[in-house]
C-alpha positions as CSV (number, residue, x, y, z in Angstrom):
1,X,87.6,88.8,121.2
2,X,89.1,86.3,118.9
3,X,92.8,86.7,119.7
4,X,94.0,84.3,117.1
5,X,92.0,86.1,114.4
6,X,93.5,89.5,115.5
7,X,97.0,88.1,115.3
8,X,96.4,86.6,111.9
9,X,94.9,89.8,110.6
10,X,97.8,91.9,111.8
11,X,100.3,89.5,110.3
12,X,98.4,89.6,107.0
13,X,98.1,93.4,107.0
14,X,101.8,93.9,107.9
15,X,103.3,91.1,105.7
16,X,106.5,92.4,104.1
17,X,106.3,95.6,106.2
18,X,106.9,94.6,109.8
19,X,107.4,91.5,111.9
20,X,104.5,90.6,114.2
21,X,105.6,88.5,117.2
22,X,103.4,86.9,119.8
23,X,104.4,86.5,123.5
24,X,102.6,85.2,126.5
25,X,103.4,87.9,129.0
26,X,104.4,91.6,128.8
27,X,103.6,92.2,132.5
28,X,100.4,94.1,131.6
29,X,97.8,91.4,131.6
30,X,95.2,93.9,133.0
31,X,95.5,95.7,129.6
32,X,95.1,92.8,127.3
33,X,95.4,92.8,124.3
34,X,98.7,94.6,124.4
35,X,100.5,95.6,121.3
36,X,104.0,97.1,121.4
37,X,105.1,99.0,118.3
38,X,108.9,99.1,118.0
39,X,110.4,101.8,115.8
40,X,112.4,100.7,112.8
41,X,116.1,101.4,112.8
42,X,115.4,104.6,110.8
43,X,112.6,105.5,113.2
44,X,114.8,105.0,116.2
45,X,117.5,107.3,114.6
46,X,114.7,109.9,114.2
47,X,113.9,109.7,117.9
48,X,111.2,107.0,117.9
49,X,110.6,104.9,121.0
50,X,108.5,101.8,121.6
51,X,104.8,102.7,121.9
52,X,102.7,100.5,124.2
53,X,99.0,100.1,123.4
54,X,96.6,98.3,125.7
55,X,93.1,97.0,125.5
56,X,93.3,96.7,121.7
57,X,90.2,94.6,121.4
58,X,88.6,96.5,118.6
59,X,89.3,95.5,115.0
60,X,89.3,99.2,113.9
61,X,92.0,100.0,116.5
62,X,94.2,97.1,115.2
63,X,93.6,98.4,111.6
64,X,94.7,101.9,112.8
65,X,97.9,100.5,114.3
66,X,98.6,98.5,111.1
67,X,98.1,101.7,109.0
68,X,100.4,103.7,111.2
69,X,103.1,101.0,111.0
70,X,102.8,100.9,107.2
71,X,103.2,104.7,107.2
72,X,106.5,104.4,109.1
73,X,105.6,104.0,112.8
74,X,107.3,105.6,115.8
75,X,109.7,108.3,114.8
76,X,108.7,108.5,111.2
77,X,104.9,108.8,111.1
78,X,102.4,110.5,113.4
79,X,100.2,108.0,115.2
80,X,96.5,108.5,114.6
81,X,95.0,110.6,117.5
82,X,92.6,107.7,118.3
83,X,95.5,105.6,119.5
84,X,96.0,108.0,122.4
85,X,93.1,106.2,124.0
86,X,95.1,103.0,124.0
87,X,98.6,104.3,124.9
88,X,100.1,103.5,128.3
89,X,103.6,103.4,129.9
90,X,104.9,100.0,131.0
91,X,106.6,99.4,134.3
92,X,110.1,100.7,134.8
93,X,111.4,97.1,134.9
94,X,109.9,96.3,131.5
95,X,111.1,99.6,130.0
96,X,114.6,98.9,131.2
97,X,114.6,95.4,129.6
98,X,113.5,96.9,126.3
99,X,116.2,99.5,126.3
100,X,119.0,96.9,126.8
């Protein structure tokens, strides 16, 4: 898996639509690559919550995520069913930090 290429590809696909940030640790190393899709302000108002996706090592999965984000993401657009294979819940500590 070329992590840098995946990051560059996501940034290119989502340019002008969403910010793609990189971090070293999300406390889920066993699920690398981890992508967290945060809802937009509008998505959060509609009930959207962050969606954690793990083991995103397939270019097609990353493309599905980018398409979902372009369509509105959490709270505004239904995630493709295939992403259910990647979805997981982070630890309570991490969830608490995100909700603050």
